[in-house]
C-alpha positions as CSV (number, residue, x, y, z in Angstrom):
1,M,0.0,-0.3,-0.1
2,F,2.3,2.8,1.2
3,Q,6.1,2.6,-0.1
4,D,7.3,4.6,2.6
5,A,7.5,2.7,5.6
6,R,7.4,6.1,8.0
7,I,3.7,6.6,6.9
8,Y,3.3,3.0,8.7
9,Q,4.9,4.7,11.9
10,I,3.1,7.6,11.9
11,L,-0.1,5.7,11.3
12,F,0.6,3.4,14.1
13,L,2.0,5.7,16.8
14,S,-1.3,7.8,16.0
15,L,-3.1,4.5,16.9
16,F,-1.5,4.6,20.1
17,L,-2.0,8.1,21.2
18,L,-5.7,7.1,20.8
19,V,-6.1,3.9,22.5
20,G,-3.7,4.9,25.7
21,I,-5.8,7.7,26.0
22,V,-9.1,6.1,25.8
23,T,-8.0,2.8,27.2
24,R,-5.7,3.7,29.9
25,D,-6.4,7.2,31.0
26,W,-3.0,9.0,30.5
27,S,-2.9,12.8,31.7
28,L,-2.1,13.9,28.2
29,H,-3.8,16.9,26.7
30,L,-3.8,17.3,23.0
31,S,-2.2,20.5,23.4
32,M,0.9,18.8,24.4
33,V,0.7,16.9,21.5
34,G,-0.2,19.9,19.5
35,T,3.0,21.8,20.6
36,A,5.4,18.5,19.8
37,I,4.0,18.4,16.4
38,V,4.6,22.1,15.9
39,T,7.5,22.4,17.4
40,C,9.2,18.6,15.4
41,L,8.0,20.0,12.2
42,G,9.0,24.1,12.7
43,S,12.5,22.9,13.9
44,Q,12.6,20.4,10.8
45,W,11.9,23.1,8.5
46,L,14.4,25.6,10.0
47,M,17.2,22.9,9.9
48,T,16.6,22.2,6.5
49,R,16.8,25.4,5.6
50,I,20.2,25.9,7.3
51,S,21.6,23.0,5.6
52,E,19.7,23.7,2.2
53,Q,18.4,20.0,2.5
54,S,14.4,19.0,1.5
55,F,11.8,19.5,3.7
56,T,9.4,17.3,1.8
57,Q,11.4,14.3,2.3
58,S,12.1,14.7,5.5
59,F,8.7,15.8,7.1
60,P,7.6,12.4,7.5
61,S,10.9,11.8,10.0
62,A,9.9,14.9,12.2
63,L,6.2,14.2,12.4
64,V,8.0,10.1,13.3
65,T,9.8,11.9,16.1
66,A,6.6,14.3,17.3
67,L,4.5,11.1,17.9
68,G,6.6,8.9,19.5
69,M,7.8,11.5,22.0
70,S,3.9,12.4,22.5
71,V,3.1,8.6,22.8
72,L,6.9,8.6,25.9
73,L,7.2,12.0,27.3
74,R,5.1,13.6,29.7
75,A,5.9,17.2,31.1
76,D,4.1,19.6,33.4
77,H,4.8,23.0,30.9
78,Y,4.9,22.8,27.1
79,L,8.2,24.7,27.6
80,T,9.2,21.6,28.2
81,I,8.1,20.1,25.1
82,V,9.5,22.9,23.2
83,L,12.5,21.8,24.3
84,A,12.8,17.9,24.2
85,C,11.3,18.3,20.3
86,S,13.9,21.0,19.9
87,A,16.7,19.1,20.5
88,A,15.4,15.7,18.9
89,I,15.3,17.4,15.3
90,A,18.5,19.8,16.0
91,S,20.6,16.0,17.3
92,K,20.1,15.1,13.6
93,F,21.9,17.7,11.9
94,I,24.5,18.5,14.6
95,L,25.4,15.2,15.9
96,R,26.0,13.1,13.3
97,I,29.3,12.0,11.7
98,G,28.8,11.5,7.7
99,E,25.4,11.1,6.9
100,K,25.2,9.0,9.8
101,H,23.2,10.4,13.2
102,L,24.5,9.5,16.5
103,F,21.7,9.2,18.7
104,N,17.9,8.7,18.0
105,P,16.4,11.9,18.0
106,G,13.4,10.8,20.2
107,N,15.5,8.9,22.5
108,F,18.2,12.1,22.3
109,G,14.9,14.3,23.0
110,I,13.4,13.0,26.1
111,I,17.2,12.5,27.9
112,T,17.5,15.9,27.2
113,A,14.5,16.7,28.9
114,L,15.0,14.4,31.7
115,L,18.8,16.0,32.3
116,L,18.4,19.6,31.8
117,T,14.3,19.8,33.5
118,S,12.8,18.7,36.8
119,D,9.4,18.3,35.2
120,A,9.6,15.5,32.6
121,W,9.2,11.9,33.2
122,V,8.8,8.8,31.6
123,S,6.6,6.2,32.6
124,P,7.6,3.0,31.4
125,G,4.3,1.4,33.1
126,Q,1.7,3.4,31.8
127,W,1.0,0.0,29.1
128,G,0.1,-2.0,32.0
129,E,1.0,-5.7,30.9
130,E,-2.2,-6.7,29.3
131,G,-1.5,-9.3,26.4
132,W,-3.5,-7.3,23.8
133,Y,-1.6,-4.2,24.1
134,A,1.4,-6.8,23.6
135,A,0.0,-8.1,20.4
136,L,-0.9,-5.0,19.4
137,F,3.0,-3.3,19.4
138,L,4.0,-7.0,17.6
139,A,1.3,-6.6,14.9
140,T,2.2,-3.1,13.8
141,G,5.9,-2.9,14.6
142,G,6.2,-6.4,12.3
143,L,4.8,-4.4,9.4
144,V,6.8,-1.8,9.3
145,L,10.0,-4.1,10.4
146,K,9.3,-6.0,7.1
147,R,9.3,-2.8,5.0
148,V,12.4,-1.4,6.6
149,G,14.0,-4.9,6.9
150,R,15.4,-4.6,11.0
151,W,13.9,-7.7,12.7
152,D,17.4,-8.7,13.0
153,T,17.8,-6.0,15.8
154,T,14.5,-6.8,17.8
155,I,15.1,-10.1,17.9
156,A,18.5,-9.6,19.2
157,F,18.1,-6.9,21.6
158,L,14.9,-9.5,23.6
159,A,16.7,-12.6,23.0
160,M,19.3,-11.6,25.0
161,Y,17.1,-9.2,27.6
162,G,14.6,-11.9,27.6
163,G,17.7,-14.3,28.6
164,L,19.3,-12.5,31.3
165,E,15.6,-12.0,32.7
166,A,15.2,-15.9,32.6
167,I,18.6,-16.2,34.5
168,R,17.6,-14.1,36.8
169,N,14.3,-15.4,37.5
170,Y,15.8,-18.7,37.7
171,Y,18.5,-17.9,40.5
172,L,15.7,-16.0,42.6
173,A,13.1,-19.3,42.1
174,W,10.3,-17.1,41.3
175,T,7.1,-18.4,39.5
176,W,7.6,-18.0,35.1
177,D,4.2,-15.8,35.3
178,V,6.7,-13.2,36.7
179,W,9.4,-13.3,33.7
180,G,6.2,-13.2,31.4
181,H,5.0,-10.0,32.8
182,R,8.5,-8.3,32.2
183,L,9.0,-9.0,28.6
184,M,5.0,-8.1,28.0
185,S,5.6,-4.8,29.2
186,G,3.6,-2.0,26.6
187,S,6.7,0.0,26.9
188,L,9.3,-2.5,26.4
189,L,7.7,-4.1,23.2
190,M,7.5,-0.3,21.8
191,F,10.8,0.6,22.6
192,S,12.3,-2.7,20.7
193,L,9.9,-2.0,18.2
194,F,9.7,1.2,17.2
195,M,12.9,2.8,18.8
196,I,15.7,1.0,18.4
197,T,15.3,-0.1,15.1
198,D,15.4,3.2,13.9
199,P,17.3,2.4,10.5
200,R,19.3,6.0,10.3
201,T,21.2,5.8,13.6
202,I,21.5,1.5,14.4
203,P,24.3,0.0,13.0
204,N,24.4,-0.8,9.3
205,S,25.3,-4.7,8.7
206,Q,23.0,-7.4,10.4
207,I,26.1,-8.6,12.6
208,G,27.0,-4.7,13.7
209,R,23.3,-4.5,14.5
210,V,22.8,-8.3,16.6
211,I,26.0,-7.2,18.7
212,W,25.1,-3.3,19.1
213,A,20.8,-4.8,20.0
214,S,23.0,-7.2,22.8
215,A,25.1,-4.6,24.5
216,I,22.3,-2.3,25.0
217,A,20.2,-5.6,26.3
218,V,22.7,-5.9,29.1
219,L,22.9,-2.8,30.0
220,T,19.1,-2.1,30.2
221,F,19.4,-5.0,32.3
222,I,22.1,-4.5,34.6
223,L,20.4,-1.0,35.4
224,R,17.5,-2.3,35.8
225,N,18.1,-4.7,38.2
226,Q,21.2,-3.4,39.9
227,F,20.5,0.3,40.1
228,F,16.7,-0.2,40.1
229,V,16.4,3.0,36.9
230,S,13.1,2.2,35.8
231,T,13.8,4.1,32.3
232,A,16.7,1.9,31.9
233,V,16.5,1.2,28.3
234,F,16.5,4.8,27.3
235,W,19.6,5.3,28.7
236,A,21.1,2.2,27.5
237,L,20.1,3.0,24.2
238,F,21.5,7.1,24.7
239,A,24.5,5.5,26.3
240,L,25.6,3.3,23.4
241,A,24.3,4.8,20.8
242,P,27.3,5.9,19.3
243,L,28.9,2.8,19.2
244,S,26.9,2.4,16.1
245,I,30.1,4.4,14.5
246,V,32.8,2.0,15.7
247,I,30.7,-0.9,14.6
248,D,30.2,0.4,11.4
249,K,34.2,0.9,11.1
250,I,34.6,-2.6,11.8
251,F,31.4,-4.3,10.1
252,P,31.2,-1.5,7.2
253,D,28.1,-2.2,5.2
254,S,25.7,0.0,3.2
255,R,23.6,3.1,4.5
256,F,20.4,2.9,5.1
257,S,18.0,5.4,2.8
258,W,14.6,5.5,3.3
259,E,14.1,7.0,-0.6
260,Q,16.2,3.7,-1.8
261,S,13.6,1.5,0.7
262,A,10.9,3.0,-0.6
263,A,12.2,2.7,-4.1
264,T,13.3,-1.4,-3.5
265,T,9.3,-2.1,-2.3
266,E,8.0,-0.3,-5.2
267,S,10.1,-2.8,-7.3
268,L,9.4,-5.7,-5.7
269,S,5.7,-5.2,-5.9
270,I,5.6,-4.0,-9.4
């Protein structure tokens, strides 16, 4: 149907926002979502004008960032959302080596808000652990990953993290439903399907992606279980995101392009 996988991301993230507001009773105001969208699109337009790039081609990515941050980030003040979204978009143009982004934009914006303000927070448990949320994320995330070909990243992350949690669960003699609940967290699945798989910031080669995602899973496990950081996945991704540049030097491969991906999908569908 759509050749550009970002269109699916936009539709699915909009669906997640609607489902969350209706079924989870989030303390989320639509004005905050509007602020995030306006800020991301405005920042993207400004940065593309400065760098003489095409705003039309990058518009979907900015909207994906805005919607993703609206799902994950909460704040008491509009200026905090403006700061987070501006930092997210600016990081794509400023913090890069060649054509490679150093950080996932949404992740960078979230961490910026957490570090520089006192009214921002992320609620990892906002989705609860109900099975149908997990099914929704797996179905929609699977469709996007099929388009961009990055299933290996999600599988590597969940396999490593799930394995470490299984060992801990066995060592503590807990029932296995505890392990299942920890892995079926809606926020964890959304992170592993939609954030850690951003093709513009992860390693280019498959073996590189597996190593990188596994390292993030290990750090997430340590931060969550040894230091009791509830937002461990976001801090782990932020800390290890630049490792992607090093991995690309060791295991070089062609760089992902949204335009080439759309063209490939179109040619395959003819």
